[in-house]
C-alpha positions in Angstrom: 7.7 10.8 -60.0 11.0 8.8 -60.1 10.8 8.4 -56.2 7.3 7.2 -56.3 8.3 4.7 -59.0 11.2 3.5 -56.9 8.9 3.1 -53.9 6.4 1.1 -55.9 9.1 -1.2 -57.1 10.3 -1.9 -53.6 6.6 -2.8 -52.5 6.3 -5.1 -55.5 9.5 -7.0 -54.5 8.4 -7.3 -50.9 5.0 -8.7 -51.9 6.7 -11.2 -54.2 8.9 -12.3 -51.4 5.9 -12.7 -49.1 3.9 -14.8 -51.5 6.9 -17.0 -52.2 7.5 -17.6 -48.6 3.8 -18.2 -47.9 3.7 -20.9 -50.7 6.7 -22.8 -49.5 5.9 -22.8 -45.7 5.5 -26.3 -44.2 1.9 -27.5 -44.0 0.3 -27.7 -40.7 -1.2 -31.0 -39.6 -5.0 -30.9 -39.3 -5.4 -34.0 -37.1 -4.9 -34.0 -33.3 -1.7 -35.7 -32.1 -2.1 -39.5 -31.8 -2.5 -40.7 -28.2 0.5 -42.4 -26.7 0.7 -46.2 -27.2 -0.6 -48.5 -24.6 -0.1 -52.2 -23.8 -2.4 -54.6 -21.9 -1.3 -55.9 -18.5 -0.7 -59.6 -18.7 1.6 -60.3 -15.8 1.7 -58.9 -12.3 4.1 -59.7 -9.4 3.4 -58.8 -5.8 5.0 -59.6 -2.5 3.1 -59.8 0.8 5.1 -59.5 4.1 5.1 -62.3 6.8 2.2 -62.0 9.3 2.7 -59.5 12.0 4.1 -60.9 15.2 1.6 -62.8 17.3 -1.1 -62.6 14.7 -1.1 -66.2 13.5 -1.1 -67.4 9.9 -1.7 -64.7 7.2 -4.4 -64.7 4.6 -4.3 -63.2 1.1 -7.3 -61.4 -0.3 -7.0 -61.0 -4.1 -9.1 -60.1 -7.0 -9.0 -59.1 -10.7 -11.1 -56.3 -12.1 -10.6 -56.1 -15.9 -12.2 -53.2 -17.7 -12.4 -52.0 -21.2 -10.8 -54.3 -23.8 -9.5 -56.6 -21.1 -13.1 -57.3 -19.9 -14.0 -58.7 -23.2 -11.3 -61.4 -23.2 -12.2 -64.9 -22.2 -10.1 -67.5 -20.7 -8.7 -68.8 -17.4 -6.5 -66.6 -15.3 -4.1 -68.1 -12.8 -2.6 -66.8 -9.6 0.3 -68.6 -8.0 1.1 -68.1 -4.4 4.7 -69.0 -3.2 6.1 -69.1 0.2 9.2 -66.8 0.7 11.2 -68.1 3.6 13.6 -66.1 5.9 17.4 -65.7 5.3 18.8 -68.0 6.4 15.9 -70.5 6.1 14.3 -71.4 9.6 13.4 -74.7 8.2 14.6 -77.3 5.8 11.2 -78.0 4.6 10.5 -77.5 0.9 8.9 -74.3 -0.2 5.2 -74.8 -0.7 3.3 -73.3 -3.6 -0.5 -72.9 -3.9 -2.2 -72.2 -7.3 -5.5 -70.6 -7.7 -7.3 -71.1 -11.0 -9.9 -68.5 -11.8 -12.4 -69.3 -14.4 -13.9 -65.7 -14.5 -12.0 -62.6 -13.3 -14.1 -60.1 -11.4 -14.6 -62.1 -8.2 -13.0 -61.9 -4.7 -10.9 -64.8 -3.4 -9.3 -65.3 0.1 -6.7 -67.9 0.4 -4.4 -68.9 3.3 -0.8 -67.8 2.9 1.3 -71.0 1.9 4.0 -70.5 4.6 3.4 -71.7 8.2 2.5 -69.1 10.8 5.2 -66.5 11.1 7.7 -68.4 8.9 7.6 -66.5 5.7 6.1 -64.0 3.2 4.2 -64.7 0.1 5.1 -64.1 -3.6 2.0 -63.5 -5.6 2.2 -63.9 -9.4 -0.9 -63.2 -11.6 -0.8 -64.0 -15.3 -3.2 -64.0 -18.3 -6.6 -62.4 -17.8 -6.2 -62.6 -14.0 -3.4 -59.8 -14.2 -5.7 -57.2 -15.6 -7.0 -54.9 -12.7 -5.2 -57.1 -10.2 -5.0 -56.3 -6.4 -3.8 -58.4 -3.4 -3.6 -57.7 0.2 -2.7 -59.5 3.4 -5.8 -59.8 5.4 -6.9 -61.0 8.9 -9.4 -63.7 9.8 -12.3 -61.4 9.2 -11.1 -60.7 5.6 -10.1 -57.2 6.4 -7.1 -56.1 4.3 -4.4 -54.8 6.7 -1.5 -54.1 4.3 -1.2 -54.0 0.5 1.1 -56.5 -1.2 3.5 -54.4 -3.1 5.4 -54.5 -6.3 9.1 -55.2 -6.0 11.2 -52.1 -6.5 14.4 -50.2 -5.9 13.3 -47.0 -4.1 10.7 -47.0 -1.4 9.6 -44.7 1.5 7.9 -45.3 4.8 6.8 -42.6 7.4 5.5 -43.3 10.9 5.6 -42.6 14.6 8.6 -43.1 16.8 9.5 -45.5 19.6 8.9 -42.8 22.3 5.4 -41.8 20.9 3.4 -45.0 20.5 5.6 -47.5 18.6 8.4 -49.1 20.9 8.6 -51.9 18.4 9.5 -51.3 14.7 10.3 -54.2 12.3 11.5 -53.9 8.6 10.9 -56.8 6.2 12.7 -57.0 2.9 11.4 -59.6 0.4 13.4 -60.7 -2.7 11.3 -62.8 -5.1 13.8 -62.5 -8.0 16.4 -64.9 -9.2 19.5 -62.7 -8.1 20.6 -61.5 -4.8 19.5 -58.0 -3.8 21.7 -55.4 -2.1 19.8 -53.0 0.0 20.7 -49.8 2.0 18.3 -48.3 4.4 18.4 -44.7 5.5 16.8 -43.7 8.8 15.6 -40.2 9.4 14.1 -39.3 12.8 13.2 -36.1 14.5 16.9 -36.1 15.7 18.1 -36.2 12.1 19.8 -38.9 10.0 20.7 -42.0 11.9 23.7 -44.2 11.1 22.5 -47.5 12.8 22.0 -49.2 9.3 24.8 -47.7 7.4 26.0 -51.2 6.2 24.3 -52.9 3.2 21.8 -55.8 3.6 22.0 -58.7 1.2 18.8 -60.6 0.6 19.2 -63.9 -1.1 16.8 -64.9 -4.1 13.4 -66.1 -3.1 13.9 -65.2 0.6 13.2 -62.3 3.0 15.2 -60.6 5.7 13.9 -58.9 8.8 15.5 -56.1 10.6 14.7 -54.8 14.1 14.7 -51.0 13.7 13.6 -50.1 17.3 17.1 -50.0 18.9 18.3 -47.7 16.2 15.7 -45.1 16.7 15.5 -45.2 20.5 13.9 -41.9 21.9 12.4 -40.9 18.6 8.9 -39.3 18.2 8.9 -39.6 14.3 10.8 -41.6 11.8 11.1 -42.3 8.1 12.8 -45.3 6.4 14.3 -45.0 2.8 14.9 -48.4 1.3 17.1 -48.5 -1.8 18.8 -51.2 -3.8 22.0 -51.0 -5.7 21.4 -54.4 -7.4 18.3 -56.5 -7.7 14.9 -55.5 -6.3 13.0 -56.1 -3.2 9.4 -55.4 -1.7 9.5 -53.8 1.7 7.1 -53.6 4.6 7.2 -51.9 8.0 5.3 -53.0 11.1 5.0 -50.7 14.1 3.4 -51.9 17.5 2.8 -50.8 20.9 2.0 -52.8 24.1 -1.2 -54.4 22.8 -1.3 -54.2 18.9 0.2 -52.5 16.0 -0.2 -51.4 12.4 1.5 -51.6 9.1 2.9 -48.4 7.5 1.7 -48.0 3.8 4.3 -47.3 1.3 4.5 -43.5 0.6 4.8 -41.6 -2.5 8.3 -40.4 -3.3 9.7 -37.0 -2.4 7.6 -34.1 -4.1 6.8 -30.5 -3.6 3.0 -31.2 -3.7 1.5 -34.2 -2.0 -2.1 -35.3 -1.2 -3.0 -37.5 1.8 -6.5 -39.0 1.8 -8.2 -41.0 4.5 -8.4 -38.7 7.7 -11.6 -39.7 9.5 -13.8 -37.9 11.9 -11.4 -39.0 14.6 -8.7 -36.8 12.9 -8.9 -34.0 15.5 -6.1 -35.9 17.3 -4.2 -37.1 14.3 -0.5 -36.3 13.7 1.2 -35.3 10.5 4.8 -36.5 9.8 6.9 -34.7 7.3 10.3 -35.9 6.1 12.8 -33.7 4.3 15.4 -35.9 2.7 17.5 -33.0 1.3 19.9 -30.6 2.8 17.6 -27.6 2.7 14.9 -27.1 5.3 11.2 -27.1 4.0 8.5 -24.5 4.3 5.3 -26.5 4.1 1.8 -25.1 3.6 -1.0 -27.5 4.7 -4.6 -27.3 3.4 -7.4 -29.5 4.7 -10.2 -30.5 2.4 -13.3 -31.4 4.5 -17.0 -31.9 3.9 -17.4 -28.1 4.4 -14.7 -27.0 2.0 -10.9 -26.3 2.4 -9.3 -24.8 5.4 -5.6 -23.9 6.1 -3.8 -25.6 8.9 -1.5 -24.1 11.3 -2.8 -20.6 10.4 -1.8 -18.8 7.4 2.0 -19.2 8.0 3.8 -22.2 6.5 5.4 -24.6 9.1 9.1 -25.2 9.0 10.5 -28.7 8.8 14.2 -29.2 9.2 16.4 -30.9 6.6 17.6 -34.5 6.8 14.9 -35.2 9.5 11.3 -36.2 10.1 9.1 -33.9 12.0 5.7 -34.4 13.8 2.9 -31.9 13.8 -0.4 -32.3 15.7 -3.5 -31.8 13.6 -5.7 -30.3 16.4 -7.8 -28.0 14.1 -9.7 -30.4 12.0 -12.6 -31.0 14.3 -15.1 -33.9 13.8 -14.8 -34.1 10.0 -13.3 -36.4 7.6 -10.6 -34.9 5.5 -7.8 -35.1 3.0 -4.6 -33.0 3.2 -2.7 -31.2 0.5 0.9 -30.3 1.3 2.8 -27.7 -0.7 6.4 -27.5 0.1 9.5 -25.3 -1.0 11.6 -28.5 -1.4 10.6 -32.2 -2.0 9.2 -33.9 1.1 7.6 -37.3 2.0 4.7 -37.3 4.3 2.1 -39.5 6.3 -0.5 -39.3 9.0 -1.3 -41.3 12.0 -5.1 -41.5 12.8 -6.0 -42.4 16.3 -8.1 -45.6 16.6 -7.7 -49.3 17.8 -4.4 -50.0 19.4 -1.6 -47.8 18.0 -4.0 -46.3 15.5 -3.8 -46.6 11.7 -1.6 -44.9 9.1 -2.3 -43.2 5.7 0.2 -41.5 3.5 0.6 -39.4 0.3 -0.5 -41.3 -2.8 -1.3 -40.8 -6.4 -4.9 -40.2 -7.5 -7.0 -43.1 -8.7 -6.7 -43.7 -12.5 -8.7 -46.2 -14.5 -9.9 -47.9 -11.3 -8.9 -48.3 -7.6 -9.4 -51.6 -6.0 -9.4 -52.8 -2.3 -9.7 -56.5 -2.1 -10.1 -57.3 1.6 -13.2 -55.7 3.3 -14.9 -57.5 6.2 -18.6 -58.1 6.5 -18.4 -58.9 10.3 -21.1 -57.5 12.5 -19.9 -54.5 14.4 -17.5 -53.3 11.6 -18.4 -50.5 9.1 -16.5 -50.2 5.8 -16.4 -46.8 4.1 -14.4 -44.7 1.6 -12.9 -41.3 2.3 -12.8 -39.4 -1.2 -11.0 -36.2 -1.8 -11.2 -34.0 -4.8 -8.6 -31.2 -4.4 -8.8 -29.6 -7.9 -12.1 -30.1 -9.6 -15.4 -32.0 -9.1 -14.9 -35.8 -9.1 -17.5 -38.3 -10.0 -16.9 -42.1 -9.6 -18.9 -45.3 -9.3 -18.4 -47.5 -6.3 -19.0 -51.2 -6.9 -19.0 -54.0 -4.3 -17.7 -57.5 -5.4 -18.6 -60.5 -3.4 -16.7 -63.7 -3.0 -16.9 -66.3 -5.7 -17.6 -65.9 -9.3 -21.3 -66.2 -8.9 -21.7 -63.2 -6.6 -19.9 -60.5 -8.5 -21.4 -57.2 -8.0 -23.4 -58.5 -5.2 -23.6 -55.2 -3.5 -24.5 -53.2 -6.8 -23.2 -49.8 -7.7 -23.6 -46.3 -6.6 -22.4 -43.0 -8.3 -20.7 -40.5 -6.0 -20.0 -36.9 -6.7 -17.2 -35.1 -4.6 -17.3 -31.3 -5.0 -14.0 -29.6 -5.9 -12.1 -28.7 -2.7 -14.1 -31.1 -0.6 -13.8 -34.6 1.1 -16.7 -37.1 1.2 -17.0 -40.1 3.5 -19.1 -42.7 2.0 -20.4 -45.9 3.9 -20.0 -48.9 1.6 -23.1 -51.1 2.0 -22.5 -54.9 1.9 -25.1 -57.0 0.2 -28.1 -57.8 2.3 -27.7 -60.8 4.7 -24.1 -61.4 3.4 -21.5 -62.2 6.0 -18.6 -62.8 3.5 -15.7 -60.5 2.8 -16.0 -58.4 -0.3 -13.9 -56.2 -2.7 -14.6 -52.6 -3.5 -13.9 -51.0 -6.8 -13.8 -47.2 -7.4 -14.0 -46.1 -11.1 -13.6 -42.5 -12.0 -16.2 -41.4 -14.7 -15.3 -39.5 -17.9 -14.5 -35.9 -17.2 -13.9 -36.4 -13.5 -11.4 -34.3 -11.7 -8.5 -36.1 -9.8 -9.9 -38.3 -7.0 -7.8 -39.5 -4.0 -9.2 -42.3 -1.9 -8.6 -44.4 1.2 -10.7 -47.3 2.6 -11.5 -47.1 6.3 -12.9 -49.6 8.6 -14.3 -48.6 12.0 -15.4 -50.7 15.0 -18.4 -50.3 17.3 -21.5 -48.1 17.1 -21.4 -44.8 15.3 -20.6 -46.0 11.6 -17.8 -43.9 10.2 -17.6 -41.8 13.3 -16.5 -44.8 15.4 -12.8 -45.6 16.3 -10.7 -46.7 13.3 -9.6 -50.3 13.0 -7.9 -50.1 9.6 -6.8 -47.6 6.9 -5.7 -48.4 3.4 -4.9 -45.8 0.7 -6.6 -47.0 -2.5 -4.1 -47.9 -5.3 -5.0 -48.0 -8.9 -5.4 -51.4 -10.4 -4.6 -51.0 -14.1 -5.6 -53.1 -17.1 -3.3 -51.2 -19.5 -0.1 -49.2 -19.2 1.0 -46.2 -21.1 4.3 -46.7 -23.0 7.0 -44.0 -23.1 7.0 -42.3 -26.6 9.7 -43.1 -29.1 12.2 -40.3 -29.7 15.3 -39.9 -31.9 18.3 -40.2 -29.9 22.1 -40.6 -30.5 22.7 -42.5 -27.3 22.9 -45.8 -29.2 26.0 -44.6 -31.0 27.7 -42.5 -28.4 30.6 -44.1 -26.3 
């Protein structure tokens, strides 16, 4: 009996300890964590390169597509375009500025670049309501956007073909729209490895641009990548590649990562070429999946391809057939990648990009007879749904082409022809807006020339960037960094 009494006492003590611990445990919050703070976009700065050689004076297509709370704000937005002369200036003439005042954001405008033909780039500054959902591109005389005007930065990548495989001329433009000098280094990686031709730094004066002829430094190459970095200041970079007749701009690529998605391969992609750059000192094993209208298919068989370290490799994409596609690359080490799609002249380039968030905008789209404008949309992970809106020129013709809702099945790519408004022959903008619950969607705008619609030869490719009206702020965390030496 004494043993049972002792055992009962122990149980009572344990029960008392459990009850006490239960009563003093911290309470669990019942509400969901608060969403991260956001801030409205009220100022945007972009830089457009000088016009490509022998193309005449550049034009700038620009638009603002506010959405959500930003769309409810009234007022006048302003876009100022300022010429960016070369270093040293080729002329003593005063730098010209053209200001565009927009009474109602949501319309397309195309203006002539303020610099004389071939003499400079363009700094584009949007403020107020015009900054929300802003997009700007350098365009040709038809209104077709040929290269995006990019944000100044300190780390940029470009991937393209080499001088011995379609691009005997390669030119790099570095634009500094800031108030302080920028110190720039450029690393060149070809199929022969890391090149040392631009080992010295480049200083770009404030509010000027510098141009570098890259071709002599990559003689004999079949693939190349340029890594542009700044140790002080910021620049916007652009790369032009050309052959005997015409050329194309390289879109700025996403930074090194182990998983990349490249949208925009058209039905002419059976002769396309994939470029893979490995920046590090370890070679990469890369698995490539193509998402087509029929589903996903592995490229290069079931075995990953090997890409050497500190170099850029070229791989023919001969197994795609006549199908629009997007590529997903999965690598053992971080890589940078792009694709050359055959077409007019040297062809057109697309590259790895981020999925469209909030909305994606392409400002410059031509309405010229004989040209077809389309979107190549890829949904690698889950079914994606988005609206496609056509915006006409001038505030009175917004949404002139109406809207259409498009669904892209998971693991598929869909090519969509964008209809212009009936009878209209004016350039227009295209807006892609993912719907609530949509999976990630990657997009590229394609323009083809001649009969056959989107099956015709490619004249232009532009990966579609996100045009944000709000930005997500980093969460505030406790840190001792403010008091540490």
